[in-house]
KOLMIMAR-793927 format. One record per residue: residue number from 0; z negated, x negated, y negated of N, C-alpha, C in turn. Coordinates in nm, 2 decimals, padded with zeros to 4 digits. Layout:
! residues N
n/n_Z/n_X/n_Y/ca_Z/ca_X/ca_Y/c_Z/c_X/c_Y
NUM/Z/X/Y/Z/X/Y/Z/X/Y
...
***
This chain:
! residues 204
n/n_Z/n_X/n_Y/ca_Z/ca_X/ca_Y/c_Z/c_X/c_Y
0/-02.28/-00.59/-01.12/-02.19/-00.57/-01.01/-02.05/-00.55/-01.06
1/-01.95/-00.61/-01.01/-01.82/-00.60/-01.06/-01.75/-00.47/-01.04
2/-01.66/-00.43/-01.13/-01.58/-00.31/-01.11/-01.45/-00.36/-01.06
3/-01.40/-00.30/-00.95/-01.28/-00.35/-00.89/-01.15/-00.26/-00.93
4/-01.18/-00.15/-00.99/-01.07/-00.05/-01.01/-00.96/-00.11/-01.09
5/-00.84/-00.08/-01.05/-00.72/-00.11/-01.13/-00.61/00.00/-01.11
6/-00.58/00.07/-01.22/-00.49/00.18/-01.21/-00.35/00.15/-01.16
7/-00.29/00.24/-01.10/-00.15/00.22/-01.06/-00.06/00.23/-01.19
8/00.03/00.13/-01.21/00.11/00.13/-01.33/00.26/00.14/-01.28
9/00.32/00.24/-01.34/00.46/00.26/-01.31/00.55/00.14/-01.36
10/00.64/00.10/-01.27/00.72/-00.02/-01.30/00.86/00.00/-01.24
11/00.96/-00.01/-01.31/01.10/00.01/-01.26/01.13/-00.10/-01.16
12/01.20/-00.06/-01.06/01.24/-00.16/-00.95/01.34/-00.26/-01.00
13/01.31/-00.39/-00.98/01.39/-00.49/-01.03/01.52/-00.51/-00.95
14/01.62/-00.57/-01.01/01.74/-00.60/-00.94/01.72/-00.70/-00.82
15/01.63/-00.79/-00.84/01.60/-00.89/-00.73/01.53/-00.82/-00.61
16/01.44/-00.72/-00.64/01.38/-00.65/-00.53/01.48/-00.57/-00.46
17/01.57/-00.50/-00.53/01.68/-00.42/-00.46/01.77/-00.51/-00.38
18/01.79/-00.63/-00.42/01.87/-00.73/-00.35/01.80/-00.77/-00.22
19/01.67/-00.79/-00.23/01.59/-00.83/-00.11/01.60/-00.73/00.00
20/01.59/-00.60/-00.04/01.59/-00.49/00.06/01.73/-00.44/00.10
21/01.83/-00.49/00.04/01.97/-00.44/00.05/02.02/-00.44/00.19
22/01.97/-00.53/00.28/02.02/-00.53/00.42/01.96/-00.42/00.50
23/01.86/-00.35/00.45/01.80/-00.24/00.52/01.83/-00.11/00.45
24/01.93/-00.03/00.51/01.98/00.09/00.45/01.87/00.19/00.43
25/01.77/00.20/00.52/01.67/00.30/00.50/01.58/00.26/00.39
26/01.56/00.13/00.36/01.48/00.09/00.24/01.55/00.13/00.11
27/01.68/00.10/00.11/01.76/00.14/00.00/01.75/00.28/-00.04
28/01.75/00.37/00.07/01.74/00.51/00.04/01.60/00.54/-00.03
29/01.50/00.48/00.02/01.37/00.50/-00.05/01.36/00.44/-00.19
30/01.43/00.33/-00.21/01.43/00.27/-00.35/01.50/00.37/-00.44
31/01.59/00.45/-00.39/01.67/00.55/-00.47/01.61/00.69/-00.47
32/01.50/00.71/-00.40/01.44/00.84/-00.39/01.37/00.87/-00.52
33/01.42/00.97/-00.60/01.36/01.00/-00.73/01.23/01.08/-00.72
34/01.18/01.12/-00.59/01.05/01.18/-00.58/00.94/01.08/-00.57
35/00.98/00.95/-00.56/00.88/00.84/-00.54/00.87/00.77/-00.68
36/00.74/00.75/-00.72/00.71/00.68/-00.84/00.70/00.53/-00.81
37/00.79/00.44/-00.86/00.77/00.30/-00.83/00.66/00.24/-00.91
38/00.57/00.17/-00.85/00.45/00.12/-00.91/00.43/-00.03/-00.88
39/00.35/-00.10/-00.96/00.32/-00.23/-00.93/00.23/-00.24/-00.81
40/00.26/-00.34/-00.72/00.18/-00.35/-00.60/00.04/-00.41/-00.63
41/-00.06/-00.34/-00.58/-00.20/-00.38/-00.60/-00.23/-00.49/-00.49
42/-00.22/-00.62/-00.53/-00.24/-00.73/-00.44/-00.37/-00.81/-00.47
43/-00.43/-00.78/-00.58/-00.55/-00.85/-00.61/-00.62/-00.78/-00.72
44/-00.76/-00.79/-00.72/-00.84/-00.72/-00.82/-00.81/-00.79/-00.96
45/-00.83/-00.71/-01.07/-00.81/-00.76/-01.20/-00.93/-00.82/-01.26
46/-01.05/-00.80/-01.20/-01.17/-00.86/-01.25/-01.16/-01.01/-01.25
47/-01.20/-01.07/-01.36/-01.19/-01.22/-01.37/-01.28/-01.29/-01.27
48/-01.38/-01.23/-01.23/-01.48/-01.30/-01.14/-01.45/-01.26/-00.99
49/-01.34/-01.20/-00.96/-01.30/-01.16/-00.82/-01.17/-01.23/-00.79
50/-01.18/-01.33/-00.70/-01.06/-01.41/-00.66/-01.00/-01.36/-00.53
51/-00.91/-01.27/-00.53/-00.85/-01.21/-00.41/-00.70/-01.25/-00.40
52/-00.68/-01.36/-00.34/-00.54/-01.42/-00.34/-00.47/-01.41/-00.21
53/-00.54/-01.36/-00.10/-00.48/-01.36/00.03/-00.35/-01.29/00.04
54/-00.34/-01.17/-00.02/-00.21/-01.10/-00.01/-00.11/-01.14/-00.12
55/-00.17/-01.18/-00.24/-00.08/-01.21/-00.35/-00.01/-01.34/-00.34
56/-00.08/-01.44/-00.27/-00.02/-01.57/-00.27/-00.02/-01.64/-00.13
57/-00.13/-01.63/-00.06/-00.14/-01.70/00.07/-00.04/-01.67/00.17
58/-00.02/-01.54/00.20/00.08/-01.49/00.30/00.22/-01.51/00.24
59/00.24/-01.49/00.12/00.37/-01.50/00.06/00.42/-01.65/00.05
60/00.33/-01.74/00.06/00.36/-01.88/00.06/00.39/-01.94/00.20
61/00.38/-01.86/00.30/00.39/-01.91/00.43/00.49/-01.82/00.52
62/00.60/-01.77/00.45/00.71/-01.71/00.52/00.66/-01.58/00.60
63/00.55/-01.52/00.55/00.51/-01.40/00.62/00.55/-01.27/00.55
64/00.53/-01.27/00.42/00.57/-01.15/00.33/00.69/-01.20/00.24
65/00.81/-01.15/00.27/00.92/-01.20/00.20/00.97/-01.10/00.09
66/00.92/-00.98/00.10/00.96/-00.88/00.00/00.86/-00.77/-00.01
67/00.84/-00.71/-00.12/00.74/-00.60/-00.14/00.78/-00.51/-00.25
68/00.76/-00.38/-00.23/00.78/-00.28/-00.33/00.69/-00.16/-00.30
69/00.62/-00.11/-00.40/00.53/00.00/-00.38/00.57/00.12/-00.45
70/00.53/00.24/-00.40/00.56/00.37/-00.46/00.43/00.46/-00.45
71/00.43/00.56/-00.54/00.33/00.66/-00.52/00.40/00.80/-00.51
72/00.37/00.87/-00.40/00.43/01.00/-00.38/00.33/01.11/-00.41
73/00.35/01.19/-00.51/00.26/01.29/-00.55/00.26/01.40/-00.45
74/00.14/01.45/-00.42/00.13/01.56/-00.32/00.20/01.69/-00.38
75/00.19/01.71/-00.51/00.26/01.82/-00.57/00.34/01.76/-00.69
76/00.47/01.74/-00.67/00.56/01.69/-00.78/00.55/01.77/-00.90
77/00.57/01.71/-01.02/00.57/01.79/-01.15/00.68/01.90/-01.14
78/00.64/02.02/-01.17/00.73/02.13/-01.17/00.85/02.12/-01.26
79/00.82/02.06/-01.38/00.93/02.06/-01.48/01.04/01.96/-01.44
80/01.02/01.88/-01.34/01.13/01.78/-01.30/01.19/01.82/-01.17
81/01.16/01.93/-01.12/01.22/01.98/-00.99/01.21/01.88/-00.88
82/01.09/01.82/-00.87/01.07/01.73/-00.76/01.09/01.59/-00.79
83/01.14/01.56/-00.91/01.16/01.42/-00.96/01.03/01.36/-01.01
84/01.01/01.24/-00.99/00.89/01.17/-01.05/00.92/01.10/-01.18
85/01.03/01.14/-01.24/01.08/01.07/-01.36/00.98/01.09/-01.48
86/00.91/01.20/-01.48/00.82/01.22/-01.60/00.68/01.17/-01.57
87/00.66/01.10/-01.47/00.52/01.06/-01.44/00.47/00.96/-01.55
88/00.34/00.97/-01.58/00.29/00.88/-01.69/00.30/00.74/-01.65
89/00.30/00.65/-01.75/00.32/00.51/-01.73/00.20/00.45/-01.64
90/00.08/00.50/-01.67/-00.04/00.46/-01.59/-00.09/00.59/-01.52
91/-00.10/00.58/-01.39/-00.15/00.70/-01.32/-00.30/00.70/-01.32
92/-00.36/00.75/-01.42/-00.51/00.75/-01.44/-00.54/00.88/-01.52
93/-00.62/00.97/-01.46/-00.67/00.97/-01.32/-00.56/00.98/-01.22
94/-00.59/00.93/-01.10/-00.49/00.92/-00.99/-00.48/01.06/-00.93
95/-00.37/01.12/-00.94/-00.35/01.26/-00.87/-00.34/01.24/-00.72
96/-00.37/01.35/-00.65/-00.36/01.34/-00.50/-00.22/01.30/-00.46
97/-00.21/01.22/-00.36/-00.08/01.17/-00.31/-00.10/01.06/-00.21
98/00.02/00.99/-00.19/00.02/00.89/-00.09/00.08/00.76/-00.15
99/00.00/00.65/-00.12/00.05/00.52/-00.17/00.14/00.46/-00.06
100/00.26/00.42/-00.09/00.36/00.37/00.00/00.40/00.23/-00.04
101/00.41/00.14/00.05/00.46/00.00/00.02/00.56/-00.04/00.13
102/00.67/-00.09/00.08/00.77/-00.15/00.17/00.75/-00.30/00.18
103/00.75/-00.36/00.30/00.74/-00.50/00.32/00.85/-00.55/00.40
104/00.90/-00.67/00.36/00.99/-00.75/00.45/00.90/-00.85/00.52
105/00.89/-00.85/00.65/00.81/-00.95/00.72/00.89/-01.06/00.78
106/00.85/-01.18/00.76/00.92/-01.29/00.81/00.86/-01.35/00.93
107/00.92/-01.45/00.99/00.87/-01.51/01.11/00.74/-01.58/01.10
108/00.70/-01.61/00.97/00.57/-01.67/00.95/00.45/-01.57/00.98
109/00.48/-01.45/01.01/00.38/-01.35/01.05/00.37/-01.34/01.20
110/00.44/-01.42/01.28/00.44/-01.40/01.42/00.31/-01.44/01.49
111/00.28/-01.36/01.60/00.18/-01.39/01.69/00.24/-01.43/01.82
112/00.35/-01.37/01.86/00.44/-01.41/01.97/00.58/-01.42/01.91
113/00.67/-01.48/01.98/00.81/-01.49/01.93/00.87/-01.35/01.90
114/00.91/-01.33/01.77/00.97/-01.21/01.74/00.88/-01.09/01.72
115/00.74/-01.11/01.73/00.65/-01.00/01.72/00.54/-01.04/01.62
116/00.50/-00.95/01.53/00.40/-00.98/01.43/00.26/-01.00/01.50
117/00.18/-01.09/01.44/00.05/-01.11/01.48/-00.03/-00.98/01.45
118/-00.12/-00.94/01.54/-00.20/-00.82/01.53/-00.29/-00.83/01.41
119/-00.33/-00.95/01.37/-00.42/-00.97/01.25/-00.35/-00.93/01.13
120/-00.21/-00.96/01.12/-00.14/-00.92/01.00/-00.12/-00.77/01.00
121/-00.10/-00.71/01.11/-00.09/-00.56/01.12/-00.21/-00.50/01.06
122/-00.33/-00.55/01.11/-00.46/-00.49/01.06/-00.47/-00.52/00.91
123/-00.43/-00.64/00.86/-00.44/-00.67/00.72/-00.36/-00.58/00.64
124/-00.24/-00.54/00.68/-00.15/-00.45/00.60/-00.22/-00.32/00.59
125/-00.28/-00.27/00.70/-00.34/-00.14/00.70/-00.47/-00.14/00.61
126/-00.54/-00.25/00.62/-00.66/-00.26/00.54/-00.63/-00.27/00.39
127/-00.53/-00.35/00.36/-00.48/-00.37/00.22/-00.44/-00.24/00.16
128/-00.36/-00.16/00.24/-00.31/-00.03/00.18/-00.42/00.07/00.15
129/-00.52/00.08/00.24/-00.63/00.17/00.22/-00.71/00.12/00.10
130/-00.74/-00.01/00.10/-00.81/-00.06/-00.02/-00.74/-00.05/-00.15
131/-00.61/-00.07/-00.15/-00.53/-00.06/-00.27/-00.54/00.09/-00.32
132/-00.53/00.18/-00.23/-00.54/00.32/-00.28/-00.68/00.35/-00.34
133/-00.78/00.29/-00.28/-00.92/00.31/-00.33/-00.94/00.25/-00.47
134/-00.90/00.13/-00.49/-00.92/00.06/-00.62/-00.82/00.11/-00.73
135/-00.72/00.18/-00.69/-00.63/00.24/-00.78/-00.68/00.37/-00.85
136/-00.79/00.42/-00.79/-00.85/00.54/-00.84/-00.97/00.51/-00.93
137/-00.97/00.54/-01.06/-01.08/00.51/-01.15/-01.20/00.59/-01.11
138/-01.19/00.69/-01.03/-01.31/00.77/-00.98/-01.39/00.69/-00.88
139/-01.33/00.58/-00.83/-01.41/00.50/-00.73/-01.40/00.35/-00.78
140/-01.47/00.31/-00.88/-01.46/00.18/-00.94/-01.52/00.07/-00.85
141/-01.60/00.10/-00.76/-01.67/00.00/-00.67/-01.66/00.03/-00.53
142/-01.54/00.04/-00.47/-01.53/00.08/-00.33/-01.56/-00.04/-00.23
143/-01.63/-00.01/-00.13/-01.66/-00.12/-00.03/-01.63/-00.06/00.11
144/-01.57/-00.14/00.19/-01.53/-00.09/00.33/-01.66/-00.08/00.42
145/-01.67/00.03/00.49/-01.77/00.05/00.59/-01.71/00.02/00.72
146/-01.59/00.07/00.75/-01.52/00.03/00.87/-01.37/00.05/00.85
147/-01.29/-00.01/00.93/-01.14/00.01/00.94/-01.10/00.00/01.09
148/-01.08/00.12/01.14/-01.05/00.13/01.29/-00.90/00.13/01.30
149/-00.84/00.03/01.37/-00.70/00.01/01.38/-00.65/00.05/01.52
150/-00.54/00.12/01.53/-00.48/00.15/01.66/-00.34/00.09/01.66
151/-00.32/00.00/01.76/-00.19/-00.06/01.78/-00.11/00.02/01.87
152/00.00/00.08/01.83/00.08/00.17/01.90/00.21/00.11/01.96
153/00.28/00.03/01.88/00.41/-00.03/01.92/00.41/-00.17/01.85
154/00.48/-00.27/01.92/00.50/-00.40/01.85/00.57/-00.39/01.72
155/00.53/-00.47/01.63/00.60/-00.48/01.50/00.70/-00.60/01.51
156/00.82/-00.58/01.52/00.92/-00.68/01.55/00.94/-00.77/01.42
157/00.99/-00.89/01.44/01.02/-00.98/01.33/01.15/-01.05/01.35
158/01.22/-01.08/01.24/01.19/-01.03/01.10/01.23/-00.88/01.09
159/01.16/-00.81/01.00/01.19/-00.67/00.99/01.13/-00.62/00.86
160/01.17/-00.49/00.83/01.11/-00.42/00.71/01.02/-00.31/00.77
161/00.91/-00.29/00.71/00.82/-00.18/00.75/00.77/-00.10/00.62
162/00.73/00.02/00.64/00.67/00.10/00.54/00.52/00.12/00.57
163/00.43/00.09/00.48/00.29/00.11/00.50/00.25/00.22/00.41
164/00.18/00.33/00.46/00.14/00.44/00.38/-00.01/00.47/00.40
165/-00.07/00.51/00.29/-00.21/00.55/00.29/-00.24/00.67/00.21
166/-00.33/00.75/00.25/-00.37/00.87/00.18/-00.52/00.91/00.22
167/-00.59/00.98/00.13/-00.72/01.02/00.15/-00.72/01.14/00.24
168/-00.80/01.14/00.34/-00.81/01.26/00.43/-00.94/01.34/00.41
169/-01.04/01.28/00.35/-01.17/01.35/00.33/-01.25/01.28/00.22
170/-01.32/01.36/00.14/-01.41/01.30/00.04/-01.54/01.37/00.05
171/-01.65/01.30/00.07/-01.78/01.36/00.08/-01.88/01.28/00.00
172/-01.91/01.32/-00.12/-01.99/01.25/-00.21/-01.93/01.11/-00.25
173/-02.00/01.00/-00.22/-01.95/00.87/-00.25/-01.87/00.81/-00.13
174/-01.85/00.89/-00.02/-01.78/00.85/00.10/-01.63/00.90/00.09
175/-01.54/00.81/00.12/-01.40/00.84/00.11/-01.33/00.79/00.24
176/-01.27/00.89/00.32/-01.20/00.85/00.44/-01.05/00.84/00.40
177/-01.00/00.72/00.44/-00.86/00.70/00.41/-00.78/00.67/00.54
178/-00.67/00.73/00.56/-00.58/00.71/00.67/-00.46/00.62/00.63
179/-00.41/00.55/00.72/-00.29/00.46/00.69/-00.21/00.45/00.82
180/-00.08/00.43/00.79/00.02/00.41/00.90/00.12/00.30/00.86
181/00.17/00.23/00.96/00.28/00.14/00.95/00.40/00.20/01.02
182/00.51/00.23/00.95/00.62/00.29/01.01/00.75/00.21/01.00
183/00.84/00.22/01.10/00.96/00.15/01.10/01.07/00.24/01.03
184/01.19/00.19/01.03/01.30/00.25/00.96/01.34/00.39/01.01
185/01.30/00.42/01.14/01.32/00.55/01.20/01.21/00.64/01.18
186/01.10/00.60/01.12/00.98/00.68/01.10/00.88/00.67/01.21
187/00.91/00.59/01.31/00.81/00.58/01.42/00.69/00.50/01.37
188/00.57/00.55/01.41/00.44/00.49/01.37/00.42/00.38/01.47
189/00.41/00.26/01.41/00.38/00.13/01.49/00.23/00.10/01.50
190/00.16/00.14/01.40/00.01/00.12/01.40/-00.05/00.21/01.30
191/-00.18/00.25/01.32/-00.24/00.34/01.23/-00.39/00.29/01.21
192/-00.45/00.34/01.11/-00.59/00.31/01.09/-00.66/00.42/01.02
193/-00.79/00.43/01.04/-00.88/00.52/00.97/-00.99/00.43/00.91
194/-01.01/00.44/00.77/-01.10/00.36/00.71/-01.20/00.45/00.63
195/-01.33/00.40/00.63/-01.43/00.47/00.55/-01.47/00.37/00.44
196/-01.47/00.42/00.32/-01.52/00.35/00.20/-01.63/00.42/00.13
197/-01.72/00.34/00.07/-01.83/00.40/00.00/-01.82/00.34/-00.14
198/-01.82/00.43/-00.24/-01.83/00.38/-00.38/-01.97/00.35/-00.42
199/-01.99/00.22/-00.43/-02.13/00.17/-00.44/-02.18/00.19/-00.59
200/-02.30/00.23/-00.60/-02.36/00.25/-00.73/-02.39/00.11/-00.80
201/-02.39/00.11/-00.93/-02.42/-00.02/-01.00/-02.56/-00.07/-00.97
202/-02.65/00.02/-00.95/-02.79/-00.02/-00.92/-02.83/00.04/-00.78
203/-02.86/-00.04/-00.69/-02.90/00.00/-00.55/-03.05/00.02/-00.55
***
């Protein structure tokens, strides 16, 4: 049985990414927030026998996802940096408690109605974020989704930038409950989800 786990790797924000998000002041503030650890976005598994291209290439090739940048926010920032994440290790393994955050720029290729994102993409972003958090944790090398309950609260307008956040709310043995939210630039929650994952044993 394949191991899906891929640790979060710290990666400085590129000039091209900063340029992509520059028209959104609230995104620029997050890009400059020293309490956030910039990390590579988990868009596909690293296992050679797992081909997960939907987020990494399919949507990005069709004017749906125009920009992306991920961060990890530690629940308890390192004391020696007075709240700064500057001293965070290059690879976050083991993964400390915290919240995985991803900024997306959504294009008109994501529309379900004129100027409004398709509900399927909204669910995909929430599912992707909870799954990315799970596979980033080496303690859960084989996470499988039991359910992902999505709540649509407000329309996601297009084109726009959104922040997708995920964090673990409860752990019970091999069961992990993960919460996620899509937020706009004012912090309003546009959609949310609760997912349950089970770390499957190598032998059933």
